N, C-alpha and C positions, 0 to 999 in steps of 0.2 A: 686664348682662352678667354675669357672673362668674367673677373673675380667676382662675384653678388656681395661681399663683403664691401667692399671697397665702394658704389652703389649706393647710394637715398631710395631706400628701397623701401618702402610700407604698404600694409596691407587696411584695406577701403572696404566697409560698406559700401554695394556697387547698389545705383541709384538707372534708370528706364534707361537712362545714357548712357554710364557704360555697358551694360548691357551692349545694346546696341554698339559700339564703340568695338567690346571685343566683337561682337559676329562680324563685324564690317573687316575684321581684322583679320576673321577665322575665314574668309570667302575665297579667298589664294591657296585653302585646301583643301583638296579632298575630303580627307579622312575628319574632316571636325564636320560635317555639312552636321548643318543643329543639333552640334555639340551642347547649345545652348538655349535655353528657352526662348520664344520671340517677347519682348519688351513687354507686352502687352498680358502674355499671359499670368504675368507676378503679380496681377491684381489676385488672383488666388491660388496662387501658391504660398506654401507651409515654411519653404523653406530662408535658408536664410542667401546670400550671396556677399559671392568677397572678390572682389580685384584688386590681383600685383601687383603694384605700380612702380617707375621705375620714377622719382621725385624730379628730380632736374632733367629726364625729359621727357616725361608725361606721356613717356607712351607703357600698357597697359602691359605684362609678359604675362598674368596671368587667369586662371580661374580657379574657385572650387568653387561650392552649391554645398551647405548641410543643412541636415537635419537630427531632426531630435522620433527617436523610437519612441512605441505601447511600451519597449521595457524601461522600468526604471532608470535609470542612471546612465542610457546609454543615448549612440547618437551613429548616423549614414552621417558620413563624407557619401555624396550623390555625387557628384563632379570634382575635380581635379585633373585641372589641366595647365600646361606650358604653352606659347605659342612655340614651334616648330622652332624657328632665331634663335630660341633661347635653351634650349634642351641639350641637353650629355654642360652642359656649363655652372653647374652648382643650383641655377635658382629652384627648382621642382623642392628638392632638397630642402632648400634654408626658408624657400613658402612656408613648407605643414612645416618648416622647427619655429617656425616665429609664431605663424597659424594653432601652432597646439600649447606655446607660451604665452600667449594670446588670448585666446577665444577659448581652448579646450578645458584647457590646470585652472584656468580659472573659474572656470566652472562646475562644480567635479565634477565631471563626469567619470564615469568607469570602464567604460567602453568604447567601444570605435569600428566601429562598419563598413565595411567599403566591398562591392566587388573587380571586378580585374575582368578583361575579356580571356579566353579560352586563347588566344593567339596573343598576345603583345604580350610577351617574354621577359622586352627590358622592362615594363611593366610590371612582372610581377615579382624579378630581380630587384626593383626598387623600392616598391614596395615591404619584401622579408628585407631591404638592407634596413629597413628603419621601426623593426620589428614586429607586425603583422607578419599572425599564421595563416593558412587554408583554415578553415574550419570546415572540421568532420572531411579530410583528406576520399573516403572512403565512397562518401554521398556526394559530394559538393557540389557542384556541374547546378546551373541556375540556368534551365532553361529560360532567355524573356526574351528573343525575335526569332522569325526563323531559320534565319541566318547565324544568329550568337549565342554564344553559353558562355556564360560569365559564374569566377568565381571564386567566394564569399573569403575575403581576409577579414579577423579583427585582431584591434591589437586592446592589451587590458592595459588599463592606468592605475 
């Protein structure tokens, strides 16, 4: 197992070229089909895109998209992924913790929201381990697509 602490990892704001590179890397994996927006759609996008890279090898390890919400002091973690070759090695936790420390805390957000696919047990456990809570356990399911439903999670800061 690789130790993320021993690598030179950095979070950078993603350019259109960065997004193109990570989209190409994801084409090897069916479950990530269209996980990231096309670089052309960025011009109309209100979100901020970030890439997690190993600065020594110049390899992208992960991606996230952050959006402000209409609620004061809150943000939406719309996308968060670690490339499959790096899952289970601590990169996801390190990516989120670094992002939280360097981007979330300085902006003084009071709450982060995200959704998690109902069938993605490992992701739900991951977010819970980072302190996220399901929003309203009783009526929490958000139907988004015909064949998919998501739980809404939040983290108070």
